[in-house]
DSSP file (Angstrom, degrees, kcal/mol; ACC not computed):
  #  RESIDUE AA STRUCTURE BP1 BP2  ACC     N-H-->O    O-->H-N    N-H-->O    O-->H-N    TCO  KAPPA ALPHA  PHI   PSI    X-CA   Y-CA   Z-CA
    1    1 A M              0   0    0      0, 0.0     2,-0.2     0, 0.0     0, 0.0   0.000 360.0 360.0 360.0 131.4   24.0  132.1   81.9
    2    2 A S        -     0   0    0      1,-0.0     2,-0.4     0, 0.0     0, 0.0  -0.566 360.0-115.9 -93.9 158.5   27.7  132.4   81.3
    3    3 A T        -     0   0    0     -2,-0.2     2,-0.5     2,-0.0    -1,-0.0  -0.769  23.8-153.7 -92.5 135.1   30.2  134.7   83.0
    4    4 A I        -     0   0    0     -2,-0.4     2,-0.5     2,-0.0     0, 0.0  -0.944   7.0-143.7-112.2 125.9   31.8  137.4   81.0
    5    5 A K        -     0   0    0     -2,-0.5     2,-0.5     2,-0.0    -2,-0.0  -0.759  13.6-161.1 -89.2 129.5   35.2  138.7   82.0
    6    6 A V        -     0   0    0     -2,-0.5     3,-0.4     3,-0.1     2,-0.3  -0.954   4.8-162.7-114.8 120.7   35.7  142.4   81.4
    7    7 A D        +     0   0    0     -2,-0.5     3,-0.1     1,-0.2    -2,-0.0  -0.719  67.8  16.5 -99.0 151.7   39.3  143.8   81.3
    8    8 A N  S    S+     0   0    0     -2,-0.3     2,-0.7     1,-0.2    -1,-0.2   0.741  76.2 146.9  63.9  27.7   40.2  147.5   81.6
    9    9 A L        +     0   0    0     -3,-0.4     2,-0.3     2,-0.0    -1,-0.2  -0.864  25.0 169.1 -93.7 114.9   36.9  148.6   83.1
   10   10 A Q        -     0   0    0     -2,-0.7     2,-0.3    -3,-0.1    -3,-0.0  -0.901  25.7-162.6-131.3 153.8   37.8  151.4   85.5
   11   11 A T        -     0   0    0     -2,-0.3     2,-0.3     6,-0.1     3,-0.1  -0.930  12.4-148.7-127.2 157.4   36.1  154.2   87.5
   12   12 A T  S >  S+     0   0    0     -2,-0.3     3,-0.8     4,-0.1     4,-0.1  -0.858  71.0  37.1-121.1 160.0   37.7  157.2   89.1
   13   13 A G  T 3  S-     0   0    0     -2,-0.3    -1,-0.1     1,-0.2     0, 0.0   0.513 111.7 -87.2  81.1   5.2   36.8  159.2   92.2
   14   14 A G  T 3  S+     0   0    0     -3,-0.1    -1,-0.2     1,-0.1    -2,-0.0   0.579  93.5 126.0  75.0   8.4   35.9  156.1   94.3
   15   15 A A    <   -     0   0    0     -3,-0.8    -2,-0.1     1,-0.1    -1,-0.1   0.792  57.5-148.3 -72.3 -26.6   32.3  156.1   93.1
   16   16 A G        -     0   0    0     -4,-0.1     2,-0.4     1,-0.0    -1,-0.1  -0.149  16.2 -83.6  83.5 175.6   32.4  152.5   91.9
   17   17 A L        -     0   0    0     -6,-0.1    -6,-0.1     2,-0.0    -1,-0.0  -0.987  34.3-172.3-125.2 130.4   30.6  150.8   89.1
   18   18 A Y        -     0   0    0     -2,-0.4     3,-0.1    99,-0.0    -2,-0.0  -0.794   9.1-165.2-128.5  88.4   27.0  149.5   89.4
   19   19 A P        -     0   0    0      0, 0.0    99,-0.5     0, 0.0     2,-0.1  -0.264  39.4 -81.5 -69.3 160.4   25.8  147.5   86.4
   20   20 A A  E     -A  117   0A   0      1,-0.2    97,-0.2    97,-0.1     3,-0.1  -0.372  29.1-156.7 -61.9 135.7   22.1  146.8   86.0
   21   21 A K  E    S-     0   0A   0     95,-3.0     2,-0.3     1,-0.3    96,-0.2   0.710  80.6  -1.2 -83.1 -24.0   20.9  143.8   88.1
   22   22 A A  E     +A  116   0A   0     94,-1.1    94,-3.1    33,-0.1    -1,-0.3  -0.971  66.1 176.5-160.0 152.9   18.0  143.4   85.7
   23   23 A W  E     -AB 115  38A   0     15,-2.2    15,-2.6    -2,-0.3     2,-0.3  -0.983   3.2-175.4-156.7 155.0   16.6  145.0   82.6
   24   24 A V  E     -AB 114  37A   0     90,-2.3    90,-2.4    -2,-0.3     2,-0.5  -0.989  17.6-161.6-155.1 145.2   13.8  144.5   80.1
   25   25 A N  E     +AB 113  36A   0     11,-2.5    10,-3.1    -2,-0.3    11,-1.4  -0.994  36.1 163.0-121.9 117.6   12.4  145.9   76.8
   26   26 A F  E     -AB 112  34A   0     86,-2.0    86,-2.2    -2,-0.5     2,-0.5  -0.960  43.2-118.1-142.6 158.3    8.8  144.7   76.3
   27   27 A N  E     - B   0  33A   0      6,-3.0     6,-1.8    -2,-0.3    83,-0.2  -0.830  23.5-175.2 -90.2 123.2    5.5  145.4   74.5
   28   28 A G        +     0   0    0     81,-1.8     2,-0.4    -2,-0.5    21,-0.3   0.269  53.3  94.2-105.1  10.8    2.7  146.2   76.9
   29   29 A E  S    S-     0   0    0      2,-0.2     2,-0.2    81,-0.2     4,-0.1  -0.813  96.6 -22.4-102.6 144.5   -0.1  146.4   74.4
   30   30 A G  S    S+     0   0    0     -2,-0.4     2,-0.7     2,-0.1     0, 0.0  -0.409 135.5  13.2  62.6-128.5   -2.4  143.4   73.7
   31   31 A T  S    S-     0   0    0     -2,-0.2    -2,-0.2     1,-0.1    -4,-0.1  -0.730  93.2-120.8 -80.4 117.0   -0.5  140.3   74.7
   32   32 A V        -     0   0    0     -2,-0.7     2,-0.4    -4,-0.2    -4,-0.2  -0.335  38.0-177.9 -60.8 133.6    2.5  141.4   76.7
   33   33 A A  E     -B   27   0A   0     -6,-1.8    -6,-3.0    -4,-0.1     2,-0.4  -0.985  25.1-133.6-142.6 128.2    5.7  140.2   75.1
   34   34 A I  E     -B   26   0A   0     -2,-0.4    -8,-0.3    -8,-0.2     3,-0.1  -0.642  15.4-173.3 -76.8 129.2    9.3  140.6   76.2
   35   35 A R  E    S-     0   0A   0    -10,-3.1     2,-0.3     1,-0.4    -9,-0.2   0.901  71.1 -18.1 -85.1 -50.7   11.6  141.7   73.3
   36   36 A E  E    S+B   25   0A   0    -11,-1.4   -11,-2.5     2,-0.0    -1,-0.4  -0.974  71.4 168.3-151.5 156.5   14.9  141.4   75.2
   37   37 A D  E     -B   24   0A   0     -2,-0.3     2,-0.3   -13,-0.2   -13,-0.2  -0.985  27.9-143.3-161.7 168.1   15.9  141.1   78.8
   38   38 A G  E    S-B   23   0A   0    -15,-2.6   -15,-2.2    -2,-0.3     3,-0.1  -0.933  90.4  -9.7-140.3 119.0   18.5  140.4   81.4
   39   39 A N  S    S+     0   0    0     -2,-0.3    17,-1.1   -17,-0.2     2,-0.5   0.799  99.3 124.4  62.0  33.4   17.5  138.6   84.6
   40   40 A V  E     -D   55   0B   0     15,-0.3    15,-0.3   -17,-0.1    -1,-0.2  -0.988  37.1-177.2-122.4 123.4   13.8  139.0   83.9
   41   41 A S  E     -     0   0B   0     13,-2.3     2,-0.3    -2,-0.5    14,-0.2   0.828  64.3 -27.0 -86.5 -34.6   11.7  135.8   83.9
   42   42 A S  E     -D   54   0B   0     12,-1.2    12,-2.6    -9,-0.0     2,-0.4  -0.986  49.8-118.7-168.6 167.7    8.4  137.3   82.9
   43   43 A I  E     -D   53   0B   0     -2,-0.3     2,-0.5    10,-0.2    10,-0.2  -0.991  24.6-147.5-118.4 129.5    6.1  140.3   82.8
   44   44 A T  E     -D   52   0B   0      8,-2.8     8,-1.8    -2,-0.4     2,-0.7  -0.870   7.4-146.4 -97.3 128.1    2.7  140.1   84.6
   45   45 A D  E     +D   51   0B   0     -2,-0.5     6,-0.2     6,-0.2     3,-0.1  -0.851  18.1 179.2 -94.3 110.8   -0.1  142.1   83.0
   46   46 A G  E     -     0   0B   0      4,-2.5     2,-0.2    -2,-0.7     5,-0.2   0.260  57.3 -72.1 -96.5  11.5   -2.3  143.4   85.8
   47   47 A G  E >  S-D   50   0B   0      3,-0.6     3,-2.1     0, 0.0    -1,-0.4  -0.733  93.1  -6.0 123.2-176.4   -4.8  145.3   83.6
   48   48 A T  T 3  S-     0   0    0      1,-0.3    60,-0.1    -2,-0.2     3,-0.1  -0.301 136.3 -10.9 -56.9 117.0   -4.6  148.5   81.7
   49   49 A G  T 3  S+     0   0    0    -21,-0.3    50,-2.6     1,-0.2     2,-0.5   0.520 107.4 117.5  73.2   6.9   -1.2  150.2   82.5
   50   50 A L  E <   +DE  47  98B   0     -3,-2.1    -4,-2.5    48,-0.2    -3,-0.6  -0.931  35.2 159.4-112.0 123.7   -0.4  147.8   85.4
   51   51 A Y  E     -DE  45  97B   0     46,-2.6    46,-3.0    -2,-0.5     2,-0.4  -0.951  27.6-154.4-139.5 156.2    2.6  145.6   85.1
   52   52 A T  E     -DE  44  96B   0     -8,-1.8    -8,-2.8    -2,-0.3     2,-0.6  -0.988  12.7-147.7-131.9 126.3    5.0  143.6   87.3
   53   53 A V  E     -DE  43  95B   0     42,-2.8    42,-2.5    -2,-0.4     2,-0.5  -0.841  18.0-155.8 -89.9 119.6    8.6  142.8   86.2
   54   54 A N  E     -DE  42  94B   0    -12,-2.6   -13,-2.3    -2,-0.6   -12,-1.2  -0.865   9.0-136.2-102.5 127.2    9.5  139.4   87.7
   55   55 A F  E     -D   40   0B   0     38,-2.3   -15,-0.3    -2,-0.5     3,-0.2  -0.577   5.2-145.7 -84.6 141.5   13.2  138.7   88.2
   56   56 A T  S    S+     0   0    0    -17,-1.1     2,-0.5     1,-0.3    -1,-0.1   0.948  96.5  28.3 -65.8 -50.7   14.8  135.4   87.2
   57   57 A S  S    S-     0   0    0    -18,-0.3    -1,-0.3    -3,-0.1   -16,-0.0  -0.967  96.4-120.3-113.9 124.9   17.2  135.6   90.2
   58   58 A A        -     0   0    0     -2,-0.5    35,-0.2    -3,-0.2     2,-0.1  -0.227  23.5-123.0 -61.8 149.7   16.0  137.6   93.2
   59   59 A L        -     0   0    0     33,-3.0    -1,-0.1     2,-0.1     3,-0.1  -0.322  32.3 -99.2 -81.7 174.2   18.0  140.6   94.4
   60   60 A S  S    S-     0   0    0      1,-0.1     2,-0.3    -2,-0.1    32,-0.1   0.796  95.0 -26.7 -68.7 -27.3   19.3  140.8   97.9
   61   61 A D  S    S-     0   0    0     31,-0.1    -2,-0.1    30,-0.1    30,-0.1  -0.919  70.6 -88.5-166.3-173.4   16.4  143.0   99.0
   62   62 A A  S    S+     0   0    0     -2,-0.3     2,-1.1     1,-0.2    30,-0.0   0.245  89.4 105.5 -96.0  12.8   13.8  145.5   97.6
   63   63 A N        +     0   0    0     55,-0.0     2,-0.2     2,-0.0    -1,-0.2  -0.321  53.6 119.9 -90.5  53.0   16.1  148.5   98.2
   64   64 A Y        -     0   0    0     -2,-1.1     2,-0.4    -3,-0.0    54,-0.2  -0.616  60.0-121.5-109.7 170.3   16.9  149.0   94.5
   65   65 A A  E     -C  117   0A   0     52,-2.8    52,-2.9    -2,-0.2     2,-0.4  -0.911  21.6-156.1-111.9 141.7   16.4  151.8   92.1
   66   66 A S  E     -C  116   0A   0     -2,-0.4     2,-0.5    50,-0.2    50,-0.2  -0.931   7.0-159.2-118.1 144.6   14.4  151.5   88.8
   67   67 A V  E     -C  115   0A   0     48,-2.5    48,-2.2    -2,-0.4     2,-0.4  -0.991  22.9-179.8-119.0 121.1   14.7  153.6   85.7
   68   68 A N  E     +C  114   0A   0     -2,-0.5     2,-0.3    46,-0.2    12,-0.3  -0.950  13.0 175.7-128.5 140.6   11.6  153.3   83.5
   69   69 A T  E     -C  113   0A   0     44,-2.1    44,-2.2    -2,-0.4     2,-0.4  -0.977   8.5-163.8-136.8 154.9   10.5  154.7   80.2
   70   70 A A  E     -C  112   0A   0     -2,-0.3     2,-0.4    42,-0.2    42,-0.2  -0.995   2.5-165.9-137.4 143.9    7.4  154.2   78.2
   71   71 A G  E     -C  111   0A   0     40,-2.8    40,-2.1    -2,-0.4    39,-0.8  -0.998  12.0-152.6-130.2 135.9    6.5  155.0   74.6
   72   72 A F        -     0   0    0     -2,-0.4    37,-0.1     4,-0.2     6,-0.1  -0.681  22.0-136.9-107.1 157.6    3.1  154.9   73.1
   73   73 A S  S    S+     0   0    0     -2,-0.3     2,-0.1     2,-0.0    -1,-0.1   0.528  88.6  76.0 -86.8  -7.0    1.8  154.3   69.6
   74   74 A N  S    S-     0   0    0      2,-0.1    -2,-0.2     1,-0.0     0, 0.0  -0.365  94.1-108.1 -93.5-177.2   -0.6  157.2   70.0
   75   75 A S  S    S+     0   0    0     -2,-0.1    -1,-0.0     2,-0.1     2,-0.0   0.404  76.0 112.5 -96.5   3.1    0.4  160.9   69.9
   76   76 A G  S    S-     0   0    0      1,-0.1     2,-0.4    27,-0.0    -4,-0.2  -0.327  73.5-107.2 -76.7 158.1    0.1  161.9   73.5
   77   77 A A        +     0   0    0     -6,-0.1    25,-2.1    -2,-0.0     2,-0.3  -0.698  51.1 179.4 -79.3 135.5    2.9  162.9   75.8
   78   78 A N  E     +F  101   0B   0     -2,-0.4     2,-0.3    23,-0.2    23,-0.2  -0.922  20.3 177.8-141.5 159.2    3.5  160.1   78.3
   79   79 A F  E     -F  100   0B   0     21,-1.6    21,-0.7    -2,-0.3     2,-0.5  -0.966  29.3-112.0-153.1 167.4    5.6  158.9   81.2
   80   80 A T  E     -F   99   0B   0    -12,-0.3    19,-0.2    -2,-0.3   -12,-0.2  -0.912  17.0-160.2-108.8 130.7    5.9  156.0   83.6
   81   81 A M  E     -F   98   0B   0     17,-1.2    17,-1.4    -2,-0.5     3,-0.2  -0.910  20.8-146.0-107.0 104.1    5.1  156.3   87.3
   82   82 A P  E     -F   97   0B   0      0, 0.0    15,-0.2     0, 0.0    17,-0.0  -0.410  60.5  -0.1 -74.5 147.1    6.8  153.4   89.1
   83   83 A I        -     0   0    0     13,-0.8    14,-0.1     1,-0.1     6,-0.1   0.924  64.6-176.2  50.7  85.4    5.4  151.8   92.2
   84   84 A T    >   -     0   0    0     -3,-0.2     3,-2.5     1,-0.1     4,-0.3  -0.853  36.8-115.1-104.6 148.8    2.1  153.3   93.2
   85   85 A P  G >  S+     0   0    0      0, 0.0     3,-1.2     0, 0.0    -1,-0.1   0.818 114.4  57.6 -53.9 -34.5    0.4  152.0   96.4
   86   86 A S  G 3  S+     0   0    0      1,-0.3     3,-0.1     2,-0.1    -3,-0.0   0.590 107.8  48.9 -74.3  -7.1   -2.6  150.6   94.5
   87   87 A N  G <  S-     0   0    0     -3,-2.5    -1,-0.3     1,-0.4    -4,-0.1   0.284 115.9-106.5-113.8   9.9   -0.2  148.4   92.5
   88   88 A G    <   -     0   0    0     -3,-1.2    -1,-0.4    -4,-0.3    -2,-0.1  -0.261  35.0 -74.4  96.5 176.5    1.8  146.9   95.3
   89   89 A S        -     0   0    0     -3,-0.1     8,-0.1    -2,-0.1     2,-0.0  -0.795  48.4 -95.4-113.3 154.1    5.3  147.4   96.6
   90   90 A P        -     0   0    0      0, 0.0     2,-0.3     0, 0.0     5,-0.2  -0.377  41.4-171.1 -67.1 148.9    8.6  146.3   95.2
   91   91 A T  B >   -G   94   0B   0      3,-2.9     3,-0.5   -30,-0.1   -30,-0.1  -0.770  41.7 -96.0-127.6 176.3   10.1  143.0   96.5
   92   92 A A  T 3  S+     0   0    0     -2,-0.3   -33,-3.0     1,-0.2   -31,-0.1   0.718 125.6  36.8 -66.1 -19.8   13.4  141.3   96.0
   93   93 A S  T 3  S+     0   0    0    -35,-0.2   -38,-2.3     1,-0.2     2,-0.3   0.421 120.9  29.1-115.2   1.4   11.9  139.2   93.2
   94   94 A A  E <   -EG  54  91B   0     -3,-0.5    -3,-2.9   -40,-0.2   -40,-0.2  -0.985  51.0-151.8-161.9 148.8    9.5  141.7   91.5
   95   95 A L  E     -E   53   0B   0    -42,-2.5   -42,-2.8    -2,-0.3     2,-0.3  -0.951  17.9-163.1-122.2 109.5    8.8  145.3   90.6
   96   96 A P  E     +E   52   0B   0      0, 0.0   -13,-0.8     0, 0.0     2,-0.3  -0.671  17.2 169.7 -85.7 146.4    5.2  146.4   90.1
   97   97 A F  E     -EF  51  82B   0    -46,-3.0   -46,-2.6    -2,-0.3     2,-0.4  -0.993  27.2-140.4-153.2 162.5    4.5  149.6   88.4
   98   98 A R  E     -EF  50  81B   0    -17,-1.4   -17,-1.2    -2,-0.3     2,-0.5  -0.965  17.3-141.6-122.6 136.9    1.6  151.7   86.9
   99   99 A N  E     - F   0  80B   0    -50,-2.6     8,-1.9    -2,-0.4     2,-0.4  -0.887  19.6-173.6-105.9 122.6    1.9  153.7   83.6
  100  100 A Y  E     -HF 106  79B   0    -21,-0.7   -21,-1.6    -2,-0.5     6,-0.2  -0.872  16.9-137.1-112.1 145.4    0.2  157.1   83.4
  101  101 A G  E >   - F   0  78B   0      4,-2.9     3,-2.2    -2,-0.4   -23,-0.2  -0.451  40.8 -95.8 -84.8 171.5   -0.2  159.4   80.5
  102  102 A S  T 3  S+     0   0    0    -25,-2.1   -24,-0.1     1,-0.3    -1,-0.1   0.684 125.1  62.0 -64.4 -17.1    0.3  163.1   80.9
  103  103 A N  T 3  S-     0   0    0    -26,-0.2    -1,-0.3     2,-0.2     3,-0.1   0.391 119.1-108.9 -88.7   3.3   -3.5  163.5   81.3
  104  104 A G  S <  S+     0   0    0     -3,-2.2     2,-0.3     1,-0.3    -2,-0.1   0.440  77.8 129.8  86.0   0.3   -3.4  161.3   84.5
  105  105 A V        -     0   0    0      1,-0.0    -4,-2.9    -5,-0.0     2,-0.3  -0.669  62.9-116.0 -88.7 142.7   -5.1  158.3   82.8
  106  106 A T  B     -H  100   0B   0     -2,-0.3     2,-0.3    -6,-0.2    -6,-0.2  -0.635  42.4-178.7 -78.7 132.2   -3.6  154.8   83.1
  107  107 A Y        -     0   0    0     -8,-1.9    -8,-0.2    -2,-0.3     2,-0.2  -0.931  30.5-127.3-131.8 152.3   -2.4  153.5   79.7
  108  108 A D        -     0   0    0     -2,-0.3     2,-0.3   -60,-0.1   -79,-0.2  -0.539  34.5-152.1 -78.7 162.9   -0.9  150.4   78.1
  109  109 A A        -     0   0    0     -2,-0.2   -81,-1.8   -37,-0.1   -37,-0.2  -0.982  23.0-136.5-141.1 153.1    2.2  151.2   75.9
  110  110 A S  S    S+     0   0    0    -39,-0.8     2,-0.4    -2,-0.3   -38,-0.2   0.742  94.7  36.4 -79.7 -23.4    3.8  149.7   72.9
  111  111 A H  E     + C   0  71A   0    -40,-2.1   -40,-2.8   -84,-0.2     2,-0.4  -0.973  61.9 172.7-136.5 121.5    7.3  150.1   74.4
  112  112 A F  E     -AC  26  70A   0    -86,-2.2   -86,-2.0    -2,-0.4     2,-0.4  -0.973   7.1-172.2-121.0 142.2    8.5  149.8   78.0
  113  113 A H  E     +AC  25  69A   0    -44,-2.2   -44,-2.1    -2,-0.4     2,-0.4  -0.983   9.0 176.2-133.9 121.2   12.1  149.9   79.1
  114  114 A V  E     -AC  24  68A   0    -90,-2.4   -90,-2.3    -2,-0.4     2,-0.4  -0.992   6.7-176.5-130.6 131.0   13.0  149.1   82.7
  115  115 A A  E     -AC  23  67A   0    -48,-2.2   -48,-2.5    -2,-0.4     2,-0.5  -0.990  11.1-153.9-127.2 139.5   16.4  148.8   84.3
  116  116 A I  E     -AC  22  66A   0    -94,-3.1   -95,-3.0    -2,-0.4   -94,-1.1  -0.946  10.6-172.5-116.3 128.7   17.1  147.8   88.0
  117  117 A F  E      AC  20  65A   0    -52,-2.9   -52,-2.8    -2,-0.5   -97,-0.1  -0.960 360.0 360.0-123.0 140.0   20.2  149.0   89.9
  118  118 A R              0   0    0    -99,-0.5    -1,-0.1    -2,-0.4   -98,-0.1   0.264 360.0 360.0-145.9 360.0   21.3  147.9   93.3
């Protein structure tokens, strides 16, 4: 992985800038397949609607924030519920999550997007 120098990137108000430590766009239906990623080595398919995002380089700890979205090929309203106790806890090297539809049923999805910030 190469280093990219960014000039003229500024923030105001002292809030700082926090780029994603990892991100992935993947297909979660059938055979799980990563479309594109940054710092993600693989996706583990744990069964219907159960996934783990595995990081190429571990983070400093598991105290990160994840932003997740899911899109289905069916017509239902859907959302992603990250990190449920029955699917494990986040670690410095992986984020497990479970995907629920609006009806409370666990589903696979055709499009997942996950970003990790620390």
